[in-house]
C-alpha positions in Angstrom: 91.9 -11.5 117.7 88.7 -10.8 119.5 88.4 -11.4 123.2 85.2 -13.5 123.0 84.5 -13.4 126.8 84.7 -9.6 126.7 82.4 -9.5 123.6 79.9 -11.8 125.3 79.5 -9.5 128.2 79.0 -6.5 125.9 76.5 -8.3 123.7 74.5 -9.5 126.7 74.3 -5.8 127.8 73.5 -4.3 124.4 71.4 -7.1 122.9 69.8 -8.9 125.9 67.0 -10.5 123.9 69.3 -11.8 121.2 71.0 -15.2 121.4 74.8 -15.0 121.1 77.0 -17.8 119.8 80.8 -17.1 120.0 83.4 -19.5 118.7 87.2 -19.5 118.4 86.8 -21.5 115.1 83.8 -22.5 113.1 83.2 -23.7 109.5 80.8 -20.8 108.7 78.9 -18.4 110.8 76.2 -18.2 108.2 75.8 -21.9 107.9 75.7 -22.2 111.7 72.8 -19.7 112.0 71.0 -21.3 109.1 71.0 -24.5 111.2 69.8 -22.6 114.2 67.0 -21.1 112.2 65.7 -24.6 111.3 65.4 -25.4 115.0 64.2 -22.1 116.4 63.5 -18.7 114.7 64.9 -16.4 117.3 67.1 -13.3 116.7 70.7 -14.4 117.1 74.3 -13.5 116.3 77.3 -15.7 115.6 80.9 -14.5 115.8 84.1 -16.5 115.1 87.8 -15.7 115.3 88.5 -18.2 112.6 86.2 -19.4 109.8 87.4 -22.5 108.0 84.7 -22.8 105.3 83.2 -19.4 104.9 81.5 -18.5 101.7 80.4 -15.4 99.8 78.3 -14.6 96.8 77.9 -17.5 94.4 79.5 -19.8 96.9 83.0 -18.4 96.5 85.3 -19.3 99.4 85.8 -16.6 102.1 89.0 -17.2 104.1 89.7 -15.4 107.4 92.4 -15.1 110.0 92.5 -13.8 113.6 92.7 -10.2 112.4 89.4 -10.4 110.6 85.9 -10.0 111.9 83.6 -12.8 110.7 80.1 -12.7 112.0 76.4 -13.3 111.1 73.0 -12.2 112.3 69.7 -14.0 112.2 67.1 -11.3 112.1 63.4 -10.8 111.3 62.3 -8.2 108.8 58.7 -7.1 108.7 58.4 -7.3 104.9 57.4 -10.1 102.6 60.2 -11.6 100.7 59.1 -10.1 97.3 59.6 -6.6 98.9 63.2 -7.1 100.0 64.8 -5.6 96.9 67.7 -3.4 98.0 68.1 -4.8 101.4 71.7 -6.0 100.7 72.7 -2.5 99.6 70.9 -1.0 102.6 72.9 -3.3 105.0 76.2 -2.5 103.3 75.3 1.2 103.6 74.5 1.0 107.3 77.6 -1.1 108.0 79.8 1.6 106.3 78.1 4.5 108.0 78.6 3.0 111.4 82.3 2.0 110.7 83.2 5.4 109.3 82.7 6.9 112.8 85.1 4.3 114.2 87.9 3.9 111.7 90.6 6.0 110.1 89.9 6.8 106.4 86.9 6.7 104.2 84.8 3.8 103.0 83.1 3.2 99.6 80.3 0.9 98.6 80.6 -1.3 95.5 77.3 -2.6 94.3 75.9 -5.0 95.3 77.4 -5.6 98.8 81.1 -4.9 99.0 83.0 -2.4 101.1 86.2 -0.7 99.9 88.8 1.7 101.2 91.2 3.6 99.0 93.6 0.6 99.0 91.1 -2.1 98.1 88.4 -4.4 99.3 87.9 -4.5 103.0 84.6 -6.3 103.5 81.7 -8.2 102.0 78.2 -9.0 102.9 76.0 -12.1 102.1 72.3 -12.0 102.8 70.3 -15.3 102.7 66.5 -15.7 103.3 65.9 -18.7 105.6 62.2 -18.4 106.3 59.3 -16.3 105.1 55.5 -15.9 105.4 53.0 -13.5 103.9 54.0 -10.5 106.0 57.6 -11.0 107.0 60.8 -13.0 106.5 63.9 -14.1 108.4 67.4 -13.4 107.1 70.9 -14.6 107.9 73.3 -11.8 107.2 77.0 -12.7 107.0 79.7 -10.0 107.2 83.4 -10.3 106.9 85.7 -7.3 107.6 89.4 -7.3 107.2 91.6 -5.7 109.9 94.7 -7.7 108.8 97.6 -6.3 106.7 98.1 -9.9 105.3 96.6 -10.7 102.0 94.5 -13.5 103.3 91.1 -12.5 104.6 89.5 -11.4 101.4 91.1 -13.8 98.8 88.5 -15.7 96.8 88.6 -19.0 94.9 88.0 -18.2 91.3 85.7 -20.5 89.4 87.0 -21.6 86.0 85.5 -19.4 83.3 84.1 -16.9 85.8 85.9 -13.7 84.7 83.8 -11.6 87.1 85.6 -13.4 90.0 89.0 -11.8 89.3 90.7 -10.8 92.5 90.5 -7.2 93.8 93.3 -5.5 95.7 92.9 -6.1 99.4 92.7 -3.3 101.9 92.4 -3.3 105.7 90.5 -1.3 108.3 92.2 0.6 111.1 90.3 1.5 114.2 90.8 5.0 115.6 93.2 5.3 118.5 92.1 3.8 121.9 89.0 2.1 120.4 88.4 -1.5 121.6 87.6 -4.1 118.9 85.0 -5.8 121.1 83.2 -2.5 121.9 83.1 -1.5 118.2 81.8 -4.9 117.0 79.2 -5.0 119.7 78.0 -1.6 118.7 77.9 -2.6 115.0 75.8 -5.7 115.8 73.4 -3.6 117.9 73.2 -1.0 115.1 72.5 -3.6 112.4 70.0 -5.5 114.4 68.0 -2.3 114.8 68.4 -1.1 111.2 67.6 -4.4 109.6 64.7 -5.1 111.9 63.3 -1.6 111.0 63.8 -2.0 107.3 60.0 -2.3 106.9 59.7 1.4 107.7 62.4 2.5 105.3 61.7 4.2 102.0 64.0 4.9 99.1 65.6 7.9 100.8 68.6 5.7 101.8 69.6 5.6 98.1 70.8 9.2 98.4 73.0 8.2 101.2 74.4 5.3 99.2 75.3 7.6 96.4 77.6 9.6 98.6 79.7 6.5 99.3 79.4 4.9 95.8 82.5 3.3 94.6 81.6 4.1 91.0 81.0 7.4 89.4 78.0 8.2 87.1 78.9 7.6 83.5 82.0 5.6 84.4 82.7 2.8 81.9 82.0 -0.6 83.5 81.7 -4.2 82.5 78.5 -6.0 83.6 78.8 -9.8 84.3 75.3 -11.4 84.2 74.3 -15.0 83.7 77.6 -16.0 82.2 77.8 -13.0 79.8 79.6 -9.7 79.9 78.6 -6.3 78.4 80.3 -2.9 78.5 78.2 0.1 79.5 78.1 3.3 81.5 77.3 3.3 85.1 74.1 5.2 86.0 73.7 4.6 89.7 71.0 2.9 91.7 67.2 2.7 91.1 64.9 3.3 94.0 64.7 -0.4 94.7 68.5 -0.9 94.9 68.9 -2.3 91.4 71.9 -1.1 89.5 71.4 1.0 86.3 73.8 0.6 83.4 73.4 2.2 80.0 74.2 -0.3 77.3 74.0 0.6 73.6 71.9 3.7 74.5 69.4 1.7 76.6 69.2 1.9 80.4 69.3 -1.7 81.8 68.3 -2.7 85.4 70.2 -5.5 87.1 69.4 -7.2 90.4 72.0 -8.5 92.8 72.6 -12.2 93.0 74.1 -13.4 89.7 75.2 -10.0 88.5 78.4 -8.1 89.3 80.0 -5.0 87.8 83.6 -3.9 87.5 85.2 -0.6 86.5 87.2 -1.0 83.3 89.8 1.7 84.2 90.5 0.3 87.6 90.4 -3.5 87.2 91.2 -4.4 83.6 
């Protein structure tokens, strides 16, 4: 469990211009910052030791316990909303790259926004646009990371008929010896605040870094779940805008994140 008093001191030092909201328990860190955004658009972070009504992609439940990190950021991006393609994948990449210097083991990125270790899923990211204008937009970015050996933090509620929501094996992260949870989390929040705020200056070069951590292999057989339908194809990686490429019946198809997910046939079926 995070020491919130210690974390507050670290955040005030590392992110002095960012508002910090720290809770022992809250319904949802994302929902809280969305409420904050309606009142005042100022860069903020929200961290909770327990999240009672967290949610992920497509509104699925996201449960947590005291050994999980659940937190959100409210951040401004200097791009119009129609030029945000790929930002969810970029955030997942930057989260993984930072964590790999702090944990034991290797991380993988499963499109569009999940983090895996060799044992299973260890984290997920949800990005929501809360305000936008012609030249920029504000995002609430919710992240959950599992540091618990109990199979609680990353369980999901499966909607009837949604075969893409089948449970993944759950893994957990282990910090390297002598590393303090609060120091690592404060560093991660500082890193993400800078990276996301600077996304306007990014080009597609980050795609090459994503490929090195890709959960899937090129030409791996996968199932694509999109708009209530499923199709089998061959994974072809990511396009320059972060869309996933899948070859289906000899044709390369582009899919955006949101209502689309993919699963490896050999691993999950």
